[in-house]
C-alpha positions in Angstrom: 0.0 -0.1 0.0 1.3 3.4 -0.9 -0.7 6.5 0.1 -0.4 10.2 1.1 -2.3 12.2 3.5 -2.8 15.8 2.3 -4.0 18.0 5.1 -4.9 21.2 2.8 -2.3 23.5 4.2 -1.2 25.7 1.2 2.5 25.2 2.0 1.9 21.4 1.0 1.0 22.7 -2.4 3.8 25.1 -2.6 6.5 22.9 -1.1 5.3 19.7 -3.1 4.8 17.6 0.1 2.2 15.7 2.1 1.5 15.9 5.7 2.3 12.1 5.9 3.1 9.2 3.6 2.7 5.5 3.8 4.6 2.8 1.9 3.6 -0.7 2.9 3.3 -0.6 6.6 5.7 2.5 7.1 4.4 5.9 7.8 6.3 9.0 8.0 5.0 12.2 9.1 6.5 15.5 7.8 7.5 18.4 10.2 4.3 19.4 12.0 3.8 22.6 14.0 0.6 23.8 16.0 -1.9 25.6 14.1 -1.4 29.1 15.5 -3.7 32.0 14.8 -2.4 35.4 14.3 -3.1 36.9 18.0 -2.7 33.4 19.5 0.4 32.8 21.8 0.9 29.3 23.1 3.6 28.2 25.1 6.1 25.4 24.5 3.9 22.7 26.1 0.7 23.6 24.5 2.5 23.8 21.0 4.2 20.5 21.4 0.9 18.9 22.5 -0.9 20.2 19.5 1.7 19.7 17.0 2.1 16.0 18.1 -1.8 15.6 18.1 -1.8 16.6 14.5 1.1 14.4 13.6 -0.8 11.3 15.4 -3.9 12.3 13.4 -1.9 12.0 10.2 -0.8 8.4 11.2 -4.3 7.6 11.9 -5.5 8.9 8.5 -3.1 6.4 6.9 -4.2 3.4 9.0 -1.7 3.6 11.7 -2.2 4.5 15.6 -0.3 6.2 18.4 0.8 2.6 19.6 2.6 2.2 16.2 4.9 5.4 16.5 8.5 4.2 16.7 10.5 7.6 16.6 9.8 11.1 17.2 12.0 14.1 16.6 11.2 17.4 18.4 12.9 20.7 17.0 12.8 23.5 19.4 13.2 27.2 18.4 15.4 29.5 20.5 13.6 30.5 23.5 11.5 27.3 23.7 11.1 25.5 26.9 12.4 21.9 26.5 11.1 20.7 29.8 7.6 21.8 28.6 8.1 19.9 25.3 9.4 16.9 27.0 6.3 16.9 29.3 3.9 16.9 26.4 5.8 14.3 24.5 5.7 12.2 27.8 2.0 12.5 28.1 1.1 11.8 24.4 3.4 8.7 24.4 3.3 7.4 28.0 2.1 4.0 26.9 4.6 3.0 24.3 7.7 5.4 24.7 9.1 5.8 21.2 12.8 6.6 20.3 13.1 10.4 20.5 15.5 13.0 19.5 15.0 16.5 21.0 17.3 19.5 20.0 17.3 23.2 19.7 17.8 24.7 16.1 18.5 28.2 15.3 14.9 28.8 14.0 11.9 27.3 12.4 10.2 28.1 9.1 6.8 29.6 9.5 4.7 32.0 11.5 6.2 34.3 14.3 5.8 32.6 17.5 6.3 29.0 16.4 8.5 27.3 19.1 8.1 23.7 18.2 8.1 21.3 15.1 7.7 17.5 15.3 8.3 14.6 13.0 7.5 11.0 13.4 7.7 7.7 12.1 5.2 4.8 12.6 4.4 1.2 11.5 0.8 0.4 10.8 -0.9 -3.0 10.9 -0.4 -4.7 7.7 
């Protein structure tokens, strides 16, 4: 099975990518941020929880589940609170504890105020 999940974000069209792609049982989710409105200010914890929620939903759209997530990557912008990001990650994945990389980067592409971007890889049931 080869499939793509297109969320409908205009950047997907411009950048030529899908929110998530599935090949066989493997699912890869593109870098995902929180959906911030222009006047909205969310802390690192809230942004991480929302971004992970969007990423897990993409996995579900392609036939996977949170229990199939094998690896996550959490990219933090300058000024982000790594402990808040870690707490949100721990709450989402408390049951299965995927492999994880969390690191600070010099900045993230997107709207001002974006503190967190996540990626994940998952396995779906055949």
